[in-house]
C-alpha positions, 0 to 999 in steps of 0.5 A: 522264447531264451535263447540258448546260449553257448559257448566253448573255451578252447585252450591255445593247443587245441586251438594250435591243433586245428588250424593244424589240422586244416593247413594238413588237411588243405596239403593233402587236397592240393595234393590231390587235386595236382596229382590229379592235373599231373596225371590229366595232364601226362593222360592227355599228351600220351595219347596225342603221342599214341595218334602222333605215332600213329599218324606217321606210322602211316605217313612212312608207310606212306611213303614206302609206296611211292617208294615201291611206285618210284622203285618200278619207274627206275626198272623201266629206265634202267632197263631203257638206259640198257638198250641205248647203251647198245644202241650206243655201243657202251658196255652195259654197267656192271651189276654192282654199280647198278646197286650204288650202294654205299655202307661199309664202316662211317654208315650211321645204323639204327641204333644211333637215331634219336627216334629210335631211343624213344620207341625201336619199333618205330624208329627202324621203320623210318631208317629203313625208309630213310635208306631206302629213299636214299638208296632210289635218289642215287641209283636215280643218279646214277641212270641219270649219269648214264643216261647223259653218257650214253645221249652224246655217244648216240648223238655222235653215231647217229650223225656218223649213221647220217654220214653212211652212204647206205641206200642207193640212189636212184629206184631202177634195177642193178645191172653190172656190180662191183669187181676186181676185173670186169669185161667192158662193154664198149671197149671189150677189156678187163679191167676193175669195175670199182662201182655198180650200174644202175639200168633206169629209166633217163630223167629220174631221179638220182638221190644223195646216198648220205648227208654231206657237201658236194666235191664236185658237180659237172662234166668231167668231159673223160668217160665218167660223163656229166658227176658229182662227188660228195663227202660224208666225212670219215673218209667216206666219198661216194660218185654219182657217174653218168648223169643227164646233162644240165640236170647236175641241181648242186653245184660244189659247198653245198651240204645235202642230205641223204635223198635230197636229189642232186642230178637224173640219171642219164647216157654222158660219158662212156654208157649204153643205155640210161643208167648210173654208175655209183662207187664208194670211196674208203680214205680214197680205195673204191668198196664194194656200193652193196658192202653198206646198202641196208635198204633201198627204202631207209631212211634215218 
């Protein structure tokens, strides 16, 4: 078979036109490809940001739940702080102070937050969470300061309680009350009775009515017989008389605690039967011990 060869003759203008058309096709195809990849990249970025926003919303909701729990805990602490301030004889915190708010000129607004510029709804949510968290932190600091104040005041108060003669020094029954004009059972004359008398079995333990320092321990050689004086501070002194000879187990300068044994019931001095004469002196003046006794079993 004979092969037929066809020949085409192109002019210079046709060649240039073909090249231009090819270049145009390549440019169009390139633009379409770039546009596709750009759109695809944008779609992927949009998906990523959408997922990130969903996660951020979930995180913010989780933080809000934690803050709700924290607020409930702070409410409990606030109630306890109120009771401690009451025990410490401190004024309760003012309600406005409890809010621990800031606000006022200079406070940032939600519109000033960068996130709000991008997503107002998400920005408002984040701003609200940040504001609430800041308020909780300020409230916690306020409670911490108040708690410290109440604790320190209570420490002083507890020391005062420990040194207040709030118990009877022995078990038995009261035979004579405090009086400014009592008929003496032995002398048969009227004179002040600056304490109370408690009748008990000989040898019954006599204990310190409160924490203090022994200022006298021995035999007076007079009406009171063997006697112990305890200085409790704050101008308060307690006196224990008619103690059994040889039963005093404390010495001058010694520190004793409430309920600590100091001696035993006896009959020394001017007394008709085994008993203890008990006095409370405040700044040198006798006071009725019954004004101080809260309970015969009270312990601090």
